[in-house]
C-alpha positions as a Markdown table, in Angstrom:
| # | Residue | x | y | z |
|---|---|---|---|---|
| 1 | Met | 8.6 | 10.2 | -10.6 |
| 2 | Ser | 6.0 | 7.6 | -9.6 |
| 3 | Lys | 4.5 | 7.6 | -6.2 |
| 4 | Lys | 5.9 | 5.1 | -3.8 |
| 5 | Val | 3.5 | 2.3 | -3.0 |
| 6 | Ile | 3.8 | 1.9 | 0.7 |
| 7 | Asn | 0.9 | -0.4 | 1.6 |
| 8 | Arg | -0.4 | -3.6 | 0.0 |
| 9 | Ile | -4.0 | -3.4 | 1.2 |
| 10 | Lys | -5.4 | -3.6 | -2.3 |
| 11 | Val | -3.2 | -6.6 | -3.1 |
| 12 | Val | -4.1 | -8.5 | 0.1 |
| 13 | Leu | -7.8 | -7.8 | -0.4 |
| 14 | Ala | -7.6 | -9.2 | -4.0 |
| 15 | Glu | -5.7 | -12.3 | -2.7 |
| 16 | Lys | -8.5 | -12.9 | -0.2 |
| 17 | Asn | -11.2 | -12.2 | -2.8 |
| 18 | Leu | -12.5 | -9.4 | -0.5 |
| 19 | Ser | -13.7 | -5.9 | -1.6 |
| 20 | Ser | -12.8 | -2.5 | -0.2 |
| 21 | Lys | -16.5 | -2.3 | 0.6 |
| 22 | Trp | -16.2 | -5.3 | 2.9 |
| 23 | Leu | -13.2 | -3.8 | 4.6 |
| 24 | Ala | -15.1 | -0.5 | 5.0 |
| 25 | Glu | -17.9 | -2.3 | 6.7 |
| 26 | Gln | -15.6 | -4.2 | 8.9 |
| 27 | Leu | -13.8 | -1.1 | 10.1 |
| 28 | Gly | -16.9 | 1.2 | 10.1 |
| 29 | Lys | -15.2 | 3.5 | 7.6 |
| 30 | Asn | -16.3 | 5.3 | 4.5 |
| 31 | Glu | -15.6 | 3.4 | 1.2 |
| 32 | Ala | -13.9 | 6.5 | -0.2 |
| 33 | Thr | -11.4 | 6.4 | 2.7 |
| 34 | Ile | -10.6 | 2.7 | 2.0 |
| 35 | Ser | -10.2 | 3.5 | -1.7 |
| 36 | Arg | -7.6 | 6.2 | -0.8 |
| 37 | Trp | -5.7 | 3.8 | 1.3 |
| 38 | Cys | -5.8 | 1.2 | -1.5 |
| 39 | Thr | -4.4 | 3.6 | -4.0 |
| 40 | Asn | -1.8 | 4.8 | -1.5 |
| 41 | Glu | -3.0 | 8.3 | -1.8 |
| 42 | Val | -3.1 | 8.4 | 2.0 |
| 43 | Gln | -2.0 | 6.0 | 4.7 |
| 44 | Pro | -4.2 | 4.8 | 7.6 |
| 45 | Pro | -3.0 | 5.3 | 11.1 |
| 46 | Val | -0.9 | 2.5 | 12.6 |
| 47 | Lys | -3.7 | 1.5 | 14.9 |
| 48 | Thr | -5.9 | 1.0 | 11.8 |
| 49 | Phe | -3.2 | -1.0 | 10.0 |
| 50 | Val | -3.3 | -3.4 | 13.0 |
| 51 | Gln | -7.1 | -3.7 | 12.7 |
| 52 | Ile | -6.8 | -4.3 | 9.0 |
| 53 | Ala | -4.3 | -7.1 | 9.6 |
| 54 | Glu | -6.6 | -8.7 | 12.1 |
| 55 | Lys | -9.6 | -8.5 | 9.8 |
| 56 | Leu | -7.6 | -10.0 | 6.9 |
| 57 | Asn | -6.0 | -12.5 | 9.2 |
| 58 | Val | -2.5 | -11.6 | 8.1 |
| 59 | Lys | 0.7 | -10.5 | 9.8 |
| 60 | Leu | 1.0 | -6.7 | 10.0 |
| 61 | Thr | 4.2 | -6.7 | 8.0 |
| 62 | Tyr | 2.3 | -8.4 | 5.2 |
| 63 | Leu | 0.5 | -5.2 | 4.5 |
| 64 | Phe | 3.7 | -3.3 | 3.6 |
| 65 | Asn | 6.0 | -3.4 | 0.7 |
| 66 | Asp | 9.7 | -4.2 | 1.5 |
């Protein structure tokens, strides 16, 4: 059974031509942490999702799969 892809952080970063390193710098987080979010290994807290949406200038819902 494949793991459910919950967030689209990786996709949105690619659409915006931004790197996970950039996001890590914006949020003051470790690149490894961002990487784990991008692979959906772990999910960031809701508050962090809000910050990510703000940094990427997208609606919060845009970061999630339907």
